[in-house]
C-alpha positions as YAML, in Angstrom:
chain: A
units: angstrom
residues:
- id: 1
  name: MET
  ca: [30.42, -26.03, -34.25]
- id: 2
  name: ALA
  ca: [31.92, -29.05, -32.45]
- id: 3
  name: THR
  ca: [33.78, -31.61, -34.69]
- id: 4
  name: LEU
  ca: [34.25, -35.13, -33.87]
- id: 5
  name: ASN
  ca: [37.92, -36.31, -34.72]
- id: 6
  name: GLU
  ca: [38.19, -39.86, -35.32]
- id: 7
  name: SER
  ca: [41.48, -41.30, -36.02]
- id: 8
  name: PRO
  ca: [41.71, -44.32, -38.48]
- id: 9
  name: ARG
  ca: [41.67, -47.73, -36.88]
- id: 10
  name: GLY
  ca: [45.01, -48.90, -35.54]
- id: 11
  name: LYS
  ca: [46.89, -51.69, -36.71]
- id: 12
  name: ALA
  ca: [46.08, -55.17, -35.26]
- id: 13
  name: HIS
  ca: [48.24, -56.47, -32.68]
- id: 14
  name: LYS
  ca: [48.35, -60.26, -32.12]
- id: 15
  name: GLY
  ca: [44.72, -60.66, -33.51]
- id: 16
  name: LYS
  ca: [43.16, -57.71, -31.43]
- id: 17
  name: ILE
  ca: [42.06, -54.44, -33.15]
- id: 18
  name: ARG
  ca: [43.09, -51.29, -31.23]
- id: 19
  name: LYS
  ca: [40.29, -48.86, -31.11]
- id: 20
  name: ILE
  ca: [41.07, -45.23, -30.25]
- id: 21
  name: ALA
  ca: [38.38, -43.21, -28.49]
- id: 22
  name: PRO
  ca: [36.82, -40.39, -30.56]
- id: 23
  name: ARG
  ca: [37.89, -37.01, -29.56]
- id: 24
  name: VAL
  ca: [35.41, -33.95, -29.59]
- id: 25
  name: ASP
  ca: [36.96, -30.49, -30.42]
- id: 26
  name: LEU
  ca: [35.08, -27.98, -28.35]
- id: 27
  name: THR
  ca: [37.24, -24.99, -29.27]
- id: 28
  name: ALA
  ca: [34.47, -23.55, -31.46]
- id: 29
  name: MET
  ca: [31.88, -23.91, -28.77]
- id: 30
  name: VAL
  ca: [34.12, -22.18, -26.26]
- id: 31
  name: ASP
  ca: [34.61, -19.49, -28.47]
- id: 32
  name: LEU
  ca: [30.96, -18.89, -29.01]
- id: 33
  name: MET
  ca: [30.34, -19.13, -25.46]
- id: 34
  name: PHE
  ca: [32.63, -16.11, -24.76]
- id: 35
  name: LEU
  ca: [31.34, -14.19, -27.53]
- id: 36
  name: LEU
  ca: [27.67, -14.52, -26.27]
- id: 37
  name: THR
  ca: [28.97, -13.82, -22.70]
- id: 38
  name: THR
  ca: [30.65, -10.64, -23.75]
- id: 39
  name: PHE
  ca: [27.65, -9.62, -25.97]
- id: 40
  name: PHE
  ca: [25.17, -9.70, -23.33]
- id: 41
  name: MET
  ca: [27.52, -8.12, -20.91]
- id: 42
  name: LEU
  ca: [27.94, -5.21, -23.00]
- id: 43
  name: THR
  ca: [24.21, -4.74, -24.34]
- id: 44
  name: THR
  ca: [22.52, -5.18, -20.98]
- id: 45
  name: SER
  ca: [22.21, -2.27, -18.56]
- id: 46
  name: LEU
  ca: [22.67, -2.88, -14.92]
- id: 47
  name: GLY
  ca: [20.07, -2.10, -12.44]
- id: 48
  name: THR
  ca: [20.36, 1.44, -10.94]
- id: 49
  name: LEU
  ca: [19.25, 2.39, -7.52]
- id: 50
  name: ASN
  ca: [16.39, 4.54, -7.36]
- id: 51
  name: ALA
  ca: [17.00, 6.83, -4.46]
- id: 52
  name: ALA
  ca: [15.16, 9.89, -3.49]
- id: 53
  name: ASP
  ca: [17.07, 13.10, -3.34]
- id: 54
  name: ILE
  ca: [16.60, 14.72, 0.01]
- id: 55
  name: ALA
  ca: [18.57, 17.54, 1.34]
- id: 56
  name: LYS
  ca: [18.21, 19.13, 4.66]
- id: 57
  name: PRO
  ca: [19.68, 22.50, 5.25]
- id: 58
  name: ASP
  ca: [22.21, 23.14, 7.91]
- id: 59
  name: PRO
  ca: [20.80, 23.99, 11.30]
- id: 60
  name: CYS
  ca: [20.51, 27.91, 11.82]
- id: 61
  name: ASP
  ca: [19.56, 29.54, 15.07]
- id: 62
  name: ASP
  ca: [16.78, 32.07, 14.66]
- id: 63
  name: CYS
  ca: [16.33, 31.17, 11.11]
- id: 64
  name: THR
  ca: [12.67, 31.50, 9.76]
- id: 65
  name: ILE
  ca: [11.27, 30.74, 6.46]
- id: 66
  name: ASP
  ca: [7.94, 32.30, 5.66]
- id: 67
  name: TYR
  ca: [5.75, 30.26, 3.37]
- id: 68
  name: PRO
  ca: [2.84, 31.56, 1.51]
- id: 69
  name: ALA
  ca: [-0.18, 30.30, 3.65]
- id: 70
  name: SER
  ca: [-2.55, 30.54, 0.65]
- id: 71
  name: ARG
  ca: [-0.56, 27.70, -1.21]
- id: 72
  name: THR
  ca: [1.03, 25.75, 1.54]
- id: 73
  name: MET
  ca: [-0.09, 22.25, 2.59]
- id: 74
  name: THR
  ca: [1.35, 20.85, 5.81]
- id: 75
  name: ILE
  ca: [1.44, 16.93, 6.39]
- id: 76
  name: LEU
  ca: [2.04, 15.47, 9.88]
- id: 77
  name: LEU
  ca: [3.06, 11.90, 9.97]
- id: 78
  name: GLY
  ca: [1.94, 10.20, 13.19]
- id: 79
  name: ARG
  ca: [2.09, 6.73, 14.49]
- id: 80
  name: ASN
  ca: [-0.17, 3.66, 13.09]
- id: 81
  name: ASN
  ca: [0.14, 4.73, 9.64]
- id: 82
  name: MET
  ca: [-1.94, 7.98, 10.15]
- id: 83
  name: ALA
  ca: [-1.34, 11.46, 8.94]
- id: 84
  name: ILE
  ca: [-2.92, 14.94, 9.59]
- id: 85
  name: SER
  ca: [-3.11, 17.54, 6.84]
- id: 86
  name: TYR
  ca: [-4.16, 20.92, 6.46]
- id: 87
  name: LEU
  ca: [-3.95, 24.04, 4.28]
- id: 88
  name: GLY
  ca: [-2.50, 27.36, 5.38]
- id: 89
  name: THR
  ca: [-1.54, 28.16, 8.87]
- id: 90
  name: PRO
  ca: [-2.47, 25.77, 11.83]
- id: 91
  name: ALA
  ca: [-4.46, 28.77, 13.58]
- id: 92
  name: GLY
  ca: [-7.39, 28.61, 11.16]
- id: 93
  name: ALA
  ca: [-6.89, 25.38, 9.45]
- id: 94
  name: SER
  ca: [-9.23, 22.52, 9.18]
- id: 95
  name: MET
  ca: [-6.91, 19.46, 10.14]
- id: 96
  name: LYS
  ca: [-8.01, 16.39, 8.65]
- id: 97
  name: VAL
  ca: [-6.88, 12.95, 10.09]
- id: 98
  name: MET
  ca: [-6.41, 10.18, 7.44]
- id: 99
  name: PRO
  ca: [-4.37, 7.09, 6.77]
- id: 100
  name: VAL
  ca: [-1.03, 7.62, 4.81]
- id: 101
  name: SER
  ca: [-2.52, 5.55, 2.12]
- id: 102
  name: GLU
  ca: [-5.14, 8.28, 1.28]
- id: 103
  name: ILE
  ca: [-2.72, 11.26, 1.32]
- id: 104
  name: TYR
  ca: [-2.50, 11.28, -2.48]
- id: 105
  name: ASN
  ca: [-6.16, 12.00, -2.73]
- id: 106
  name: GLN
  ca: [-5.82, 14.99, -0.32]
- id: 107
  name: ILE
  ca: [-2.64, 16.23, -2.21]
- id: 108
  name: ARG
  ca: [-4.64, 16.05, -5.53]
- id: 109
  name: LEU
  ca: [-7.52, 17.90, -4.00]
- id: 110
  name: ASN
  ca: [-5.58, 20.54, -2.42]
- id: 111
  name: LYS
  ca: [-3.49, 21.08, -5.52]
- id: 112
  name: SER
  ca: [-6.55, 21.77, -7.53]
- id: 113
  name: VAL
  ca: [-7.98, 24.12, -4.85]
- id: 114
  name: ILE
  ca: [-4.77, 26.10, -4.85]
- id: 115
  name: ALA
  ca: [-4.74, 26.27, -8.71]
- id: 116
  name: LYS
  ca: [-8.15, 27.48, -8.98]
- id: 117
  name: SER
  ca: [-7.75, 30.25, -6.10]
- id: 118
  name: HIS
  ca: [-4.63, 31.37, -7.94]
- id: 119
  name: GLY
  ca: [-6.22, 31.47, -11.47]
- id: 120
  name: ASN
  ca: [-4.24, 28.48, -12.65]
- id: 121
  name: ASN
  ca: [-0.98, 30.47, -12.51]
- id: 122
  name: GLU
  ca: [1.88, 28.06, -12.96]
- id: 123
  name: SER
  ca: [4.12, 30.16, -10.95]
- id: 124
  name: LYS
  ca: [1.87, 29.89, -7.91]
- id: 125
  name: TYR
  ca: [2.21, 26.13, -7.24]
- id: 126
  name: MET
  ca: [1.55, 24.17, -4.07]
- id: 127
  name: LEU
  ca: [4.24, 23.93, -1.42]
- id: 128
  name: VAL
  ca: [4.14, 21.00, 0.95]
- id: 129
  name: ILE
  ca: [5.84, 20.66, 4.26]
- id: 130
  name: ILE
  ca: [6.22, 17.12, 5.58]
- id: 131
  name: LYS
  ca: [6.65, 16.89, 9.51]
- id: 132
  name: PRO
  ca: [7.30, 13.31, 10.70]
- id: 133
  name: VAL
  ca: [7.04, 12.80, 14.36]
- id: 134
  name: LYS
  ca: [9.38, 10.52, 16.22]
- id: 135
  name: THR
  ca: [6.85, 7.76, 16.40]
- id: 136
  name: ALA
  ca: [6.21, 7.84, 12.60]
- id: 137
  name: LYS
  ca: [7.35, 4.79, 10.68]
- id: 138
  name: PHE
  ca: [10.15, 5.30, 8.06]
- id: 139
  name: GLN
  ca: [7.84, 3.49, 5.41]
- id: 140
  name: ASP
  ca: [5.16, 6.12, 5.92]
- id: 141
  name: PHE
  ca: [7.81, 8.84, 5.31]
- id: 142
  name: VAL
  ca: [8.94, 7.10, 2.18]
- id: 143
  name: ASP
  ca: [5.41, 6.74, 0.94]
- id: 144
  name: VAL
  ca: [4.73, 10.34, 1.36]
- id: 145
  name: ILE
  ca: [7.83, 11.28, -0.69]
- id: 146
  name: ASP
  ca: [6.85, 8.99, -3.43]
- id: 147
  name: GLU
  ca: [3.44, 10.57, -3.45]
- id: 148
  name: MET
  ca: [5.18, 13.99, -3.99]
- id: 149
  name: LYS
  ca: [6.93, 12.64, -7.03]
- id: 150
  name: ILE
  ca: [3.78, 10.94, -8.39]
- id: 151
  name: ALA
  ca: [1.58, 14.26, -7.87]
- id: 152
  name: ALA
  ca: [4.35, 16.15, -9.54]
- id: 153
  name: ILE
  ca: [4.72, 18.48, -6.42]
- id: 154
  name: LYS
  ca: [7.55, 21.07, -7.48]
- id: 155
  name: SER
  ca: [8.61, 21.98, -3.98]
- id: 156
  name: TYR
  ca: [8.40, 20.22, -0.72]
- id: 157
  name: SER
  ca: [10.39, 20.35, 2.50]
- id: 158
  name: ILE
  ca: [10.93, 18.18, 5.44]
- id: 159
  name: ASP
  ca: [10.86, 19.58, 8.93]
- id: 160
  name: ASP
  ca: [11.10, 17.28, 11.80]
- id: 161
  name: GLN
  ca: [12.14, 19.86, 14.40]
- id: 162
  name: HIS
  ca: [9.47, 22.69, 14.42]
- id: 163
  name: PHE
  ca: [6.03, 21.96, 15.44]
- id: 164
  name: ASP
  ca: [3.58, 24.59, 16.11]
- id: 165
  name: PRO
  ca: [1.58, 24.12, 19.54]
- id: 166
  name: LEU
  ca: [-1.58, 23.64, 17.73]
- id: 167
  name: GLU
  ca: [-0.04, 20.81, 15.74]
- id: 168
  name: ILE
  ca: [1.29, 19.28, 18.88]
- id: 169
  name: GLU
  ca: [-2.28, 19.56, 20.45]
- id: 170
  name: THR
  ca: [-3.86, 17.91, 17.54]
- id: 171
  name: LEU
  ca: [-1.35, 15.05, 17.36]
- id: 172
  name: LYS
  ca: [-1.99, 14.40, 20.98]
- id: 173
  name: ALA
  ca: [-5.67, 14.80, 20.78]
- id: 174
  name: ASN
  ca: [-5.67, 12.06, 17.85]
- id: 175
  name: ASP
  ca: [-3.25, 9.89, 19.82]
- id: 176
  name: LEU
  ca: [-0.70, 10.20, 17.07]
...
């Protein structure tokens, strides 16, 4: 790699021997360093950001979307890392209060209930509506979105503007 270039001993001047310092040729080492740097730059992949794709529709007056109540789960995100979930419409639903950390178990349970009630028909998959209130933490919202990906939920939506009066009443009753 590196070579040590030593010149022959110099001539003696007035009884002294003149020594020349050895020179090290590092050209080959520098070439190798650039080759290795180039190799690692070209063969490694740069880190990519993992961002969740969330698209909200444009605001529309008097627009309503009817979800099939038999296969719709709603998650209300409140404060203090708590959530309320229920299946169907709020009128006849059993609203369950739970920590956000346990929401995956509820999603999995509801997904299996819906699959059984629809005869395991793949076209009748569970729909999830996520409704964060203003006091909910952003981290809870991100955790629930991650749970949607983990549980392989095909369709979920985010609605932070339309709350049913029963949902508001339940949130207030549980101090969320």
